[in-house]
N, CA, C and O of each residue as an XYZ file, in Angstrom:
304
protein
N       9.416     43.441     -8.969
C       8.431     42.662     -9.726
C       8.398     43.122    -11.133
O       8.507     44.310    -11.438
N       8.246     42.164    -11.979
C       8.154     42.478    -13.392
C       6.715     42.243    -13.779
O       6.086     41.262    -13.382
N       6.216     43.168    -14.562
C       4.714     43.094    -15.063
C       4.739     43.020    -16.465
O       5.482     43.765    -17.102
N       3.891     42.072    -17.103
C       3.789     41.931    -18.542
C       2.329     41.449    -18.852
O       1.652     40.941    -17.959
N       1.895     41.599    -20.009
C       0.625     41.065    -20.410
C       0.733     40.130    -21.552
O       1.763     40.105    -22.226
N      -0.294     39.345    -21.810
C      -0.398     38.372    -22.895
C      -1.660     38.598    -23.554
O      -2.649     38.465    -22.833
N      -1.851     38.907    -24.750
C      -3.078     38.947    -25.491
C      -3.329     37.695    -26.195
O      -2.482     37.152    -26.905
N      -4.528     37.232    -25.986
C      -5.056     35.897    -26.501
C      -6.151     36.258    -27.396
O      -7.096     36.935    -26.991
N      -6.058     35.815    -28.656
C      -7.196     36.143    -29.703
C      -8.535     35.809    -29.225
O      -8.690     35.000    -28.311
N      -9.552     36.423    -29.829
C     -10.967     36.354    -29.387
C     -11.600     34.968    -29.657
O     -12.658     34.634    -29.123
N     -10.890     34.156    -30.531
C     -11.323     32.779    -30.872
C     -11.332     31.813    -29.724
O     -12.001     30.780    -29.750
N     -10.529     32.194    -28.655
C     -10.396     31.237    -27.548
C     -11.290     31.867    -26.405
O     -11.120     33.014    -25.993
N     -12.261     31.000    -25.933
C     -13.191     31.542    -24.936
C     -12.557     31.751    -23.510
O     -11.742     31.008    -22.962
N     -13.067     32.845    -23.056
C     -12.522     33.293    -21.759
C     -12.519     32.176    -20.709
O     -11.607     32.055    -19.891
N     -13.630     31.334    -20.775
C     -13.776     30.191    -19.965
C     -12.677     29.287    -20.026
O     -12.264     28.753    -18.997
N     -12.105     29.042    -21.273
C     -11.032     28.064    -21.458
C      -9.784     28.633    -20.922
O      -8.955     27.926    -20.348
N      -9.626     29.988    -21.112
C      -8.428     30.674    -20.535
C      -8.312     30.502    -19.000
O      -7.273     30.161    -18.434
N      -9.577     30.795    -18.340
C      -9.459     30.602    -16.823
C      -9.258     29.186    -16.499
O      -8.505     28.896    -15.570
N      -9.851     28.286    -17.167
C      -9.550     26.886    -16.707
C      -8.097     26.534    -16.832
O      -7.571     25.821    -15.978
N      -7.400     27.018    -17.892
C      -5.984     26.824    -18.024
C      -5.194     27.443    -16.921
O      -4.245     26.844    -16.414
N      -5.582     28.680    -16.526
C      -4.881     29.412    -15.532
C      -4.986     28.667    -14.237
O      -4.013     28.585    -13.488
N      -6.127     28.128    -13.958
C      -6.324     27.374    -12.709
C      -5.472     26.066    -12.577
O      -5.329     25.492    -11.497
N      -4.905     25.625    -13.778
C      -4.246     24.356    -13.790
C      -2.825     24.648    -13.655
O      -2.043     23.725    -13.886
N      -2.335     25.869    -13.292
C      -0.920     26.167    -13.242
C      -0.310     25.372    -12.136
O      -0.636     25.600    -10.971
N       0.565     24.443    -12.447
C       1.132     23.537    -11.492
C       2.695     23.651    -11.574
O       3.377     23.487    -10.562
N       3.238     23.928    -12.764
C       4.636     23.912    -12.882
C       5.217     25.389    -12.785
O       6.410     25.639    -12.957
N       4.294     26.293    -12.508
C       4.759     27.749    -12.486
C       5.025     28.155    -11.028
O       4.230     27.864    -10.135
N       6.221     28.870    -10.797
C       6.476     29.185     -9.356
C       5.395     29.966     -8.800
O       4.767     30.781     -9.475
N       5.153     29.716     -7.499
C       4.073     30.267     -6.737
C       4.118     31.852     -6.706
O       3.115     32.486     -6.378
N       5.303     32.475     -7.055
C       5.549     33.894     -6.862
C       4.915     34.600     -8.091
O       4.782     35.824     -8.120
N       4.518     33.763     -9.132
C       3.952     34.300    -10.342
C       2.482     34.476    -10.077
O       1.811     33.519     -9.691
N       1.930     35.731    -10.281
C       0.484     36.000    -10.114
C      -0.074     36.390    -11.454
O       0.644     36.866    -12.334
N      -1.331     36.188    -11.594
C      -1.918     36.658    -12.814
C      -3.386     37.243    -12.585
O      -4.055     36.983    -11.585
N      -3.790     38.033    -13.595
C      -5.117     38.606    -13.475
C      -5.652     38.702    -14.863
O      -4.965     39.112    -15.799
N      -6.858     38.326    -14.977
C      -7.565     38.244    -16.235
C      -8.395     39.548    -16.430
O      -9.290     39.828    -15.632
N      -8.109     40.310    -17.446
C      -8.788     41.576    -17.731
C     -10.238     41.291    -18.320
O     -10.443     40.321    -19.049
N     -11.088     42.063    -18.012
C     -12.497     41.997    -18.602
C     -12.391     42.155    -20.045
O     -11.704     43.071    -20.497
N     -13.006     41.349    -20.807
C     -12.823     41.386    -22.306
C     -14.185     41.608    -22.937
O     -15.214     41.188    -22.408
N     -14.166     42.256    -24.045
C     -15.318     42.581    -24.859
C     -15.424     41.664    -26.022
O     -14.391     41.297    -26.583
N     -16.629     41.250    -26.441
C     -16.782     40.323    -27.571
C     -15.915     40.754    -28.818
O     -15.896     41.951    -29.103
N     -15.275     39.953    -29.497
C     -14.597     40.227    -30.652
C     -13.254     40.819    -30.493
O     -12.525     41.090    -31.448
N     -12.922     41.029    -29.131
C     -11.513     41.566    -28.873
C     -10.700     40.620    -28.160
O     -11.238     39.719    -27.517
N      -9.307     40.760    -28.222
C      -8.441     39.795    -27.567
C      -8.644     39.917    -26.035
O      -8.970     40.968    -25.482
N      -8.424     38.766    -25.419
C      -8.468     38.741    -23.998
C      -7.034     38.962    -23.420
O      -6.100     38.310    -23.887
N      -6.845     39.831    -22.451
C      -5.701     40.154    -21.926
C      -5.452     39.423    -20.490
O      -6.266     39.467    -19.568
N      -4.289     38.793    -20.447
C      -3.958     38.155    -19.191
C      -2.623     38.956    -18.652
O      -1.597     39.016    -19.329
N      -2.745     39.512    -17.466
C      -1.694     40.211    -17.033
C      -0.908     39.351    -15.918
O      -1.516     38.786    -15.008
N       0.384     39.302    -16.052
C       1.190     38.484    -15.220
C       2.092     39.440    -14.372
O       2.368     40.571    -14.772
N       2.509     38.966    -13.259
C       3.474     39.629    -12.402
C       4.438     38.659    -11.843
O       3.958     37.711    -11.222
N       5.785     38.748    -11.968
C       6.743     37.797    -11.548
C       8.026     38.388    -11.056
O       8.414     39.452    -11.537
N       8.663     37.812    -10.193
C      10.009     38.445     -9.730
C      11.067     38.498    -10.683
O      11.941     39.354    -10.547
N      11.101     37.615    -11.718
C      12.215     37.526    -12.787
C      11.518     37.260    -14.154
O      10.378     36.817    -14.291
N      12.332     37.579    -15.077
C      11.890     37.430    -16.468
C      11.779     35.990    -16.866
O      10.938     35.651    -17.698
N      12.620     35.095    -16.288
C      12.507     33.697    -16.606
C      11.270     33.128    -15.969
O      10.689     32.248    -16.604
N      10.791     33.492    -14.834
C       9.550     33.019    -14.306
C       8.324     33.516    -15.147
O       7.325     32.816    -15.310
N       8.469     34.774    -15.668
C       7.440     35.304    -16.455
C       7.245     34.509    -17.712
O       6.118     34.178    -18.081
N       8.393     34.185    -18.406
C       8.418     33.336    -19.581
C       7.909     31.921    -19.300
O       7.245     31.363    -20.174
N       8.143     31.364    -18.265
C       7.692     30.019    -17.862
C       6.261     30.066    -17.777
O       5.591     29.158    -18.271
N       5.687     31.126    -17.146
C       4.210     31.148    -16.854
C       3.463     31.324    -18.290
O       2.477     30.641    -18.568
N       3.965     32.214    -19.112
C       3.374     32.322    -20.485
C       3.515     31.103    -21.325
O       2.594     30.791    -22.080
N       4.688     30.334    -21.244
C       4.758     29.128    -22.022
C       3.826     28.095    -21.393
O       3.203     27.334    -22.134
N       3.700     28.026    -20.093
C       2.773     27.014    -19.487
C       1.357     27.249    -19.800
O       0.591     26.290    -19.899
N       0.931     28.532    -19.971
C      -0.422     28.851    -20.355
C      -0.672     28.414    -21.849
O      -1.720     27.882    -22.216
N       0.390     28.691    -22.669
C       0.298     28.287    -24.103
C       0.171     26.661    -24.214
O      -0.640     26.138    -24.978
N       0.984     25.973    -23.441
C       0.913     24.562    -23.408
C      -0.399     24.009    -23.033
O      -0.886     23.094    -23.696
N      -1.036     24.537    -21.950
C      -2.303     24.161    -21.472
C      -3.346     24.463    -22.490
O      -4.175     23.585    -22.731
N      -3.401     25.622    -23.126
C      -4.426     25.920    -24.087
C      -4.234     25.004    -25.360
O      -5.214     24.576    -25.970
N      -2.958     24.722    -25.734
C      -2.861     23.801    -26.821
C      -3.218     22.336    -26.490
O      -3.590     21.558    -27.369
N      -3.101     22.009    -25.271
C      -3.561     20.560    -24.803
C      -4.947     20.506    -24.858
O      -5.499     19.430    -25.092
N      -5.722     21.744    -24.635
C      -7.168     21.768    -24.581
C      -7.732     21.828    -26.008
O      -8.945     21.732    -26.193
N      -6.872     21.986    -27.007
C      -7.341     21.967    -28.381
C      -7.475     23.528    -28.970
O      -8.093     23.762    -30.009
N      -6.886     24.459    -28.255
C      -6.935     25.866    -28.675
C      -5.546     26.187    -29.186
O      -4.548     25.971    -28.500
N      -5.496     26.740    -30.476
C      -4.255     27.284    -31.116
C      -4.095     28.737    -30.795
O      -4.976     29.529    -31.130
N      -3.094     29.100    -30.210
C      -2.865     30.506    -29.912
C      -2.478     31.305    -31.247
O      -2.695     32.514    -31.326
N      -1.953     30.648    -32.191
C      -1.608     31.277    -33.404
C      -2.216     30.686    -34.569
O      -1.623     29.885    -35.292
N      -3.495     31.113    -34.767
C      -4.293     30.531    -35.879
C      -3.824     30.886    -37.300
O      -4.428     30.446    -38.278
């Protein structure tokens, strides 16, 4: 298993990140995620675990797409 994290800037509410993660439909079911507890003003970390690098990249790209569709820009 490959483990990696993704830091999302503090301007995106944790509630929006959780909602996007619940909508994972195009990501293989072997990909798991865990949301770290965040502190105000600090980036939110999402920890992913996947069998391959390709599946890991797919999960990260899908999260970015879902957040962009909700009106949040990961790269302000």
